[in-house]
Structure formats: structure tokens, C-alpha cells
PyMOL Python script that loads the backbone (N, CA, C, O; Angstrom):
from pymol import cmd

cmd.read_pdbstr("""\
ATOM      1  N   MET A   1      32.701   1.875  -1.384  1.00  0.00           N
ATOM      2  CA  MET A   1      31.443   1.356  -0.925  1.00  0.00           C
ATOM      3  C   MET A   1      31.092   0.066  -1.673  1.00  0.00           C
ATOM      4  O   MET A   1      30.687  -0.915  -1.050  1.00  0.00           O
ATOM      5  N   ILE A   2      31.239   0.058  -2.985  1.00  0.00           N
ATOM      6  CA  ILE A   2      30.911  -1.128  -3.770  1.00  0.00           C
ATOM      7  C   ILE A   2      31.917  -2.243  -3.508  1.00  0.00           C
ATOM      8  O   ILE A   2      31.539  -3.409  -3.392  1.00  0.00           O
ATOM      9  N   TYR A   3      33.198  -1.889  -3.413  1.00  0.00           N
ATOM     10  CA  TYR A   3      34.218  -2.899  -3.113  1.00  0.00           C
ATOM     11  C   TYR A   3      33.970  -3.533  -1.745  1.00  0.00           C
ATOM     12  O   TYR A   3      34.124  -4.744  -1.585  1.00  0.00           O
ATOM     13  N   THR A   4      33.593  -2.733  -0.777  1.00  0.00           N
ATOM     14  CA  THR A   4      33.311  -3.253   0.561  1.00  0.00           C
ATOM     15  C   THR A   4      32.100  -4.180   0.536  1.00  0.00           C
ATOM     16  O   THR A   4      32.121  -5.249   1.145  1.00  0.00           O
ATOM     17  N   ALA A   5      31.050  -3.770  -0.165  1.00  0.00           N
ATOM     18  CA  ALA A   5      29.855  -4.604  -0.275  1.00  0.00           C
ATOM     19  C   ALA A   5      30.171  -5.918  -0.986  1.00  0.00           C
ATOM     20  O   ALA A   5      29.675  -6.972  -0.589  1.00  0.00           O
ATOM     21  N   ALA A   6      30.990  -5.861  -2.030  1.00  0.00           N
ATOM     22  CA  ALA A   6      31.372  -7.085  -2.746  1.00  0.00           C
ATOM     23  C   ALA A   6      32.192  -8.004  -1.845  1.00  0.00           C
ATOM     24  O   ALA A   6      32.004  -9.220  -1.865  1.00  0.00           O
ATOM     25  N   GLY A   7      33.090  -7.436  -1.062  1.00  0.00           N
ATOM     26  CA  GLY A   7      33.885  -8.242  -0.141  1.00  0.00           C
ATOM     27  C   GLY A   7      33.033  -8.912   0.916  1.00  0.00           C
ATOM     28  O   GLY A   7      33.245 -10.081   1.235  1.00  0.00           O
ATOM     29  N   LEU A   8      32.072  -8.185   1.462  1.00  0.00           N
ATOM     30  CA  LEU A   8      31.178  -8.774   2.460  1.00  0.00           C
ATOM     31  C   LEU A   8      30.316  -9.874   1.851  1.00  0.00           C
ATOM     32  O   LEU A   8      30.055 -10.890   2.494  1.00  0.00           O
ATOM     33  N   ALA A   9      29.874  -9.672   0.608  1.00  0.00           N
ATOM     34  CA  ALA A   9      29.069 -10.696  -0.059  1.00  0.00           C
ATOM     35  C   ALA A   9      29.892 -11.946  -0.348  1.00  0.00           C
ATOM     36  O   ALA A   9      29.359 -13.055  -0.352  1.00  0.00           O
ATOM     37  N   THR A  10      31.174 -11.770  -0.588  1.00  0.00           N
ATOM     38  CA  THR A  10      32.050 -12.908  -0.864  1.00  0.00           C
ATOM     39  C   THR A  10      32.159 -13.848   0.333  1.00  0.00           C
ATOM     40  O   THR A  10      32.278 -15.061   0.162  1.00  0.00           O
ATOM     41  N   VAL A  11      32.119 -13.293   1.544  1.00  0.00           N
ATOM     42  CA  VAL A  11      32.238 -14.130   2.743  1.00  0.00           C
ATOM     43  C   VAL A  11      30.886 -14.557   3.310  1.00  0.00           C
ATOM     44  O   VAL A  11      30.820 -15.113   4.406  1.00  0.00           O
ATOM     45  N   GLY A  12      29.798 -14.295   2.562  1.00  0.00           N
ATOM     46  CA  GLY A  12      28.505 -14.815   2.969  1.00  0.00           C
ATOM     47  C   GLY A  12      27.492 -13.815   3.485  1.00  0.00           C
ATOM     48  O   GLY A  12      26.349 -14.189   3.749  1.00  0.00           O
ATOM     49  N   TRP A  13      27.867 -12.574   3.636  1.00  0.00           N
ATOM     50  CA  TRP A  13      26.912 -11.570   4.102  1.00  0.00           C
ATOM     51  C   TRP A  13      26.005 -11.143   2.953  1.00  0.00           C
ATOM     52  O   TRP A  13      26.278 -11.449   1.792  1.00  0.00           O
ATOM     53  N   ARG A  14      24.924 -10.434   3.279  1.00  0.00           N
ATOM     54  CA  ARG A  14      24.021  -9.855   2.273  1.00  0.00           C
ATOM     55  C   ARG A  14      24.035  -8.338   2.472  1.00  0.00           C
ATOM     56  O   ARG A  14      23.136  -7.799   3.118  1.00  0.00           O
ATOM     57  N   PRO A  15      25.037  -7.640   1.930  1.00  0.00           N
ATOM     58  CA  PRO A  15      25.182  -6.208   2.182  1.00  0.00           C
ATOM     59  C   PRO A  15      24.211  -5.361   1.370  1.00  0.00           C
ATOM     60  O   PRO A  15      23.756  -5.753   0.295  1.00  0.00           O
ATOM     61  N   VAL A  16      23.909  -4.192   1.916  1.00  0.00           N
ATOM     62  CA  VAL A  16      23.094  -3.188   1.236  1.00  0.00           C
ATOM     63  C   VAL A  16      23.940  -1.934   1.109  1.00  0.00           C
ATOM     64  O   VAL A  16      24.373  -1.368   2.113  1.00  0.00           O
ATOM     65  N   ALA A  17      24.178  -1.497  -0.123  1.00  0.00           N
ATOM     66  CA  ALA A  17      24.936  -0.273  -0.384  1.00  0.00           C
ATOM     67  C   ALA A  17      23.937   0.835  -0.691  1.00  0.00           C
ATOM     68  O   ALA A  17      23.129   0.702  -1.610  1.00  0.00           O
ATOM     69  N   TYR A  18      23.983   1.919   0.064  1.00  0.00           N
ATOM     70  CA  TYR A  18      23.022   3.012  -0.082  1.00  0.00           C
ATOM     71  C   TYR A  18      23.763   4.319  -0.298  1.00  0.00           C
ATOM     72  O   TYR A  18      24.746   4.600   0.388  1.00  0.00           O
ATOM     73  N   SER A  19      23.299   5.115  -1.244  1.00  0.00           N
ATOM     74  CA  SER A  19      23.933   6.400  -1.518  1.00  0.00           C
ATOM     75  C   SER A  19      22.981   7.274  -2.326  1.00  0.00           C
ATOM     76  O   SER A  19      21.875   6.861  -2.677  1.00  0.00           O
ATOM     77  N   ILE A  20      23.435   8.483  -2.609  1.00  0.00           N
ATOM     78  CA  ILE A  20      22.714   9.373  -3.521  1.00  0.00           C
ATOM     79  C   ILE A  20      22.804   8.764  -4.919  1.00  0.00           C
ATOM     80  O   ILE A  20      23.797   8.111  -5.241  1.00  0.00           O
ATOM     81  N   ALA A  21      21.790   8.967  -5.747  1.00  0.00           N
ATOM     82  CA  ALA A  21      21.671   8.270  -7.026  1.00  0.00           C
ATOM     83  C   ALA A  21      22.900   8.393  -7.915  1.00  0.00           C
ATOM     84  O   ALA A  21      23.361   7.387  -8.454  1.00  0.00           O
ATOM     85  N   SER A  22      23.437   9.576  -8.083  1.00  0.00           N
ATOM     86  CA  SER A  22      24.578   9.732  -8.989  1.00  0.00           C
ATOM     87  C   SER A  22      25.826   9.039  -8.457  1.00  0.00           C
ATOM     88  O   SER A  22      26.658   8.581  -9.240  1.00  0.00           O
ATOM     89  N   PHE A  23      25.968   8.956  -7.141  1.00  0.00           N
ATOM     90  CA  PHE A  23      27.133   8.297  -6.555  1.00  0.00           C
ATOM     91  C   PHE A  23      26.957   6.785  -6.457  1.00  0.00           C
ATOM     92  O   PHE A  23      27.935   6.069  -6.242  1.00  0.00           O
ATOM     93  N   ALA A  24      25.741   6.288  -6.610  1.00  0.00           N
ATOM     94  CA  ALA A  24      25.500   4.848  -6.517  1.00  0.00           C
ATOM     95  C   ALA A  24      25.431   4.176  -7.882  1.00  0.00           C
ATOM     96  O   ALA A  24      25.479   2.949  -7.964  1.00  0.00           O
ATOM     97  N   THR A  25      25.320   4.956  -8.956  1.00  0.00           N
ATOM     98  CA  THR A  25      25.191   4.341 -10.280  1.00  0.00           C
ATOM     99  C   THR A  25      26.241   4.835 -11.266  1.00  0.00           C
ATOM    100  O   THR A  25      26.953   4.025 -11.860  1.00  0.00           O
ATOM    101  N   ALA A  26      26.350   6.124 -11.448  1.00  0.00           N
ATOM    102  CA  ALA A  26      27.213   6.659 -12.507  1.00  0.00           C
ATOM    103  C   ALA A  26      28.696   6.497 -12.198  1.00  0.00           C
ATOM    104  O   ALA A  26      29.447   5.998 -13.036  1.00  0.00           O
ATOM    105  N   ARG A  27      29.122   6.904 -11.030  1.00  0.00           N
ATOM    106  CA  ARG A  27      30.551   6.858 -10.712  1.00  0.00           C
ATOM    107  C   ARG A  27      31.091   5.446 -10.528  1.00  0.00           C
ATOM    108  O   ARG A  27      32.137   5.133 -11.096  1.00  0.00           O
ATOM    109  N   PRO A  28      30.437   4.586  -9.770  1.00  0.00           N
ATOM    110  CA  PRO A  28      31.016   3.238  -9.567  1.00  0.00           C
ATOM    111  C   PRO A  28      30.518   2.192 -10.566  1.00  0.00           C
ATOM    112  O   PRO A  28      30.448   1.009 -10.235  1.00  0.00           O
ATOM    113  N   PHE A  29      30.170   2.618 -11.789  1.00  0.00           N
ATOM    114  CA  PHE A  29      29.603   1.672 -12.755  1.00  0.00           C
ATOM    115  C   PHE A  29      30.533   0.492 -13.018  1.00  0.00           C
ATOM    116  O   PHE A  29      30.085  -0.654 -13.037  1.00  0.00           O
ATOM    117  N   GLU A  30      31.825   0.761 -13.222  1.00  0.00           N
ATOM    118  CA  GLU A  30      32.769  -0.328 -13.487  1.00  0.00           C
ATOM    119  C   GLU A  30      32.951  -1.222 -12.262  1.00  0.00           C
ATOM    120  O   GLU A  30      33.119  -2.433 -12.402  1.00  0.00           O
ATOM    121  N   GLN A  31      32.919  -0.637 -11.065  1.00  0.00           N
ATOM    122  CA  GLN A  31      33.023  -1.443  -9.848  1.00  0.00           C
ATOM    123  C   GLN A  31      31.832  -2.388  -9.734  1.00  0.00           C
ATOM    124  O   GLN A  31      31.989  -3.555  -9.373  1.00  0.00           O
ATOM    125  N   ILE A  32      30.643  -1.879 -10.042  1.00  0.00           N
ATOM    126  CA  ILE A  32      29.443  -2.712  -9.986  1.00  0.00           C
ATOM    127  C   ILE A  32      29.541  -3.832 -11.016  1.00  0.00           C
ATOM    128  O   ILE A  32      29.210  -4.982 -10.726  1.00  0.00           O
ATOM    129  N   ARG A  33      29.992  -3.493 -12.209  1.00  0.00           N
ATOM    130  CA  ARG A  33      30.073  -4.490 -13.278  1.00  0.00           C
ATOM    131  C   ARG A  33      31.089  -5.586 -12.952  1.00  0.00           C
ATOM    132  O   ARG A  33      30.776  -6.772 -13.060  1.00  0.00           O
ATOM    133  N   TYR A  34      32.300  -5.198 -12.553  1.00  0.00           N
ATOM    134  CA  TYR A  34      33.368  -6.184 -12.368  1.00  0.00           C
ATOM    135  C   TYR A  34      33.323  -6.895 -11.019  1.00  0.00           C
ATOM    136  O   TYR A  34      33.664  -8.075 -10.941  1.00  0.00           O
ATOM    137  N   CYS A  35      32.912  -6.208  -9.956  1.00  0.00           N
ATOM    138  CA  CYS A  35      32.984  -6.799  -8.614  1.00  0.00           C
ATOM    139  C   CYS A  35      31.673  -7.425  -8.146  1.00  0.00           C
ATOM    140  O   CYS A  35      31.684  -8.305  -7.285  1.00  0.00           O
ATOM    141  N   VAL A  36      30.549  -6.982  -8.699  1.00  0.00           N
ATOM    142  CA  VAL A  36      29.255  -7.487  -8.230  1.00  0.00           C
ATOM    143  C   VAL A  36      28.548  -8.313  -9.309  1.00  0.00           C
ATOM    144  O   VAL A  36      28.096  -9.426  -9.041  1.00  0.00           O
ATOM    145  N   SER A  37      28.452  -7.772 -10.522  1.00  0.00           N
ATOM    146  CA  SER A  37      27.676  -8.446 -11.571  1.00  0.00           C
ATOM    147  C   SER A  37      28.364  -9.687 -12.125  1.00  0.00           C
ATOM    148  O   SER A  37      27.743 -10.748 -12.206  1.00  0.00           O
ATOM    149  N   TYR A  38      29.633  -9.576 -12.509  1.00  0.00           N
ATOM    150  CA  TYR A  38      30.319 -10.724 -13.110  1.00  0.00           C
ATOM    151  C   TYR A  38      30.407 -11.918 -12.164  1.00  0.00           C
ATOM    152  O   TYR A  38      30.138 -13.039 -12.594  1.00  0.00           O
ATOM    153  N   PRO A  39      30.776 -11.727 -10.879  1.00  0.00           N
ATOM    154  CA  PRO A  39      30.789 -12.894  -9.983  1.00  0.00           C
ATOM    155  C   PRO A  39      29.405 -13.263  -9.445  1.00  0.00           C
ATOM    156  O   PRO A  39      29.272 -14.222  -8.685  1.00  0.00           O
ATOM    157  N   ASN A  40      28.366 -12.499  -9.837  1.00  0.00           N
ATOM    158  CA  ASN A  40      26.976 -12.771  -9.440  1.00  0.00           C
ATOM    159  C   ASN A  40      26.819 -12.796  -7.922  1.00  0.00           C
ATOM    160  O   ASN A  40      26.288 -13.754  -7.361  1.00  0.00           O
ATOM    161  N   LEU A  41      27.288 -11.732  -7.262  1.00  0.00           N
ATOM    162  CA  LEU A  41      27.218 -11.640  -5.809  1.00  0.00           C
ATOM    163  C   LEU A  41      25.884 -11.033  -5.367  1.00  0.00           C
ATOM    164  O   LEU A  41      25.340 -10.179  -6.066  1.00  0.00           O
ATOM    165  N   PRO A  42      25.348 -11.460  -4.217  1.00  0.00           N
ATOM    166  CA  PRO A  42      24.063 -10.950  -3.733  1.00  0.00           C
ATOM    167  C   PRO A  42      24.206  -9.611  -3.009  1.00  0.00           C
ATOM    168  O   PRO A  42      24.089  -9.551  -1.785  1.00  0.00           O
ATOM    169  N   VAL A  43      24.455  -8.554  -3.753  1.00  0.00           N
ATOM    170  CA  VAL A  43      24.589  -7.211  -3.187  1.00  0.00           C
ATOM    171  C   VAL A  43      23.361  -6.400  -3.589  1.00  0.00           C
ATOM    172  O   VAL A  43      22.969  -6.396  -4.756  1.00  0.00           O
ATOM    173  N   VAL A  44      22.761  -5.720  -2.629  1.00  0.00           N
ATOM    174  CA  VAL A  44      21.633  -4.839  -2.898  1.00  0.00           C
ATOM    175  C   VAL A  44      22.169  -3.415  -2.975  1.00  0.00           C
ATOM    176  O   VAL A  44      22.781  -2.923  -2.028  1.00  0.00           O
ATOM    177  N   ILE A  45      21.934  -2.755  -4.109  1.00  0.00           N
ATOM    178  CA  ILE A  45      22.358  -1.368  -4.291  1.00  0.00           C
ATOM    179  C   ILE A  45      21.100  -0.524  -4.383  1.00  0.00           C
ATOM    180  O   ILE A  45      20.286  -0.699  -5.290  1.00  0.00           O
ATOM    181  N   THR A  46      20.952   0.378  -3.451  1.00  0.00           N
ATOM    182  CA  THR A  46      19.784   1.243  -3.428  1.00  0.00           C
ATOM    183  C   THR A  46      20.241   2.689  -3.370  1.00  0.00           C
ATOM    184  O   THR A  46      21.305   2.997  -2.832  1.00  0.00           O
ATOM    185  N   CYS A  47      19.426   3.573  -3.930  1.00  0.00           N
ATOM    186  CA  CYS A  47      19.822   4.977  -3.968  1.00  0.00           C
ATOM    187  C   CYS A  47      18.590   5.869  -3.859  1.00  0.00           C
ATOM    188  O   CYS A  47      17.451   5.425  -4.006  1.00  0.00           O
ATOM    189  N   GLN A  48      18.862   7.126  -3.600  1.00  0.00           N
ATOM    190  CA  GLN A  48      17.803   8.112  -3.463  1.00  0.00           C
ATOM    191  C   GLN A  48      18.132   9.291  -4.353  1.00  0.00           C
ATOM    192  O   GLN A  48      19.279   9.735  -4.414  1.00  0.00           O
ATOM    193  N   TYR A  49      17.129   9.794  -5.038  1.00  0.00           N
ATOM    194  CA  TYR A  49      17.294  10.932  -5.927  1.00  0.00           C
ATOM    195  C   TYR A  49      16.670  12.152  -5.273  1.00  0.00           C
ATOM    196  O   TYR A  49      15.489  12.141  -4.925  1.00  0.00           O
ATOM    197  N   PHE A  50      17.463  13.204  -5.105  1.00  0.00           N
ATOM    198  CA  PHE A  50      16.973  14.428  -4.485  1.00  0.00           C
ATOM    199  C   PHE A  50      16.542  15.402  -5.562  1.00  0.00           C
ATOM    200  O   PHE A  50      17.348  15.783  -6.412  1.00  0.00           O
ATOM    201  N   LEU A  51      15.314  15.800  -5.541  1.00  0.00           N
ATOM    202  CA  LEU A  51      14.775  16.742  -6.515  1.00  0.00           C
ATOM    203  C   LEU A  51      14.632  18.099  -5.857  1.00  0.00           C
ATOM    204  O   LEU A  51      13.988  18.232  -4.816  1.00  0.00           O
ATOM    205  N   GLU A  52      15.229  19.093  -6.462  1.00  0.00           N
ATOM    206  CA  GLU A  52      15.161  20.440  -5.875  1.00  0.00           C
ATOM    207  C   GLU A  52      14.013  21.223  -6.434  1.00  0.00           C
ATOM    208  O   GLU A  52      13.807  22.375  -6.052  1.00  0.00           O
TER     209      GLU A  52
END
""", "prot")
cmd.dss("prot")
cmd.show_as("cartoon", "prot")
cmd.util.cbc("prot")
cmd.orient("prot")
């Protein structure tokens, strides 16, 4: 999901990556750091936290 969003941002799109909170932050942390943050790409990452 993050790699796809980074690729779309590279060609000029403004992608929005949406997922459950743990899958949008904890697991792809390195993908976000290396593919989105370092090249300073305009990717919006949003998530939702489900409280039981």
C-alpha cells in the first residue's frame, strides 16, 4: 500500500493511503520512512482506530 502510494506520488498524483491504525503505522514504518519521507513525496496516510 505504501509502495503503491509512493509510486503514484512520484508520477504526480496525490494518493491517500487508508488502513487500520496498526497496519498504517507500525508495520510499514520503514516503507513510510524510506519511500515517502526521505524523498518528501505528497502522500496522505490516514488510519482508523477501532476501540472494542
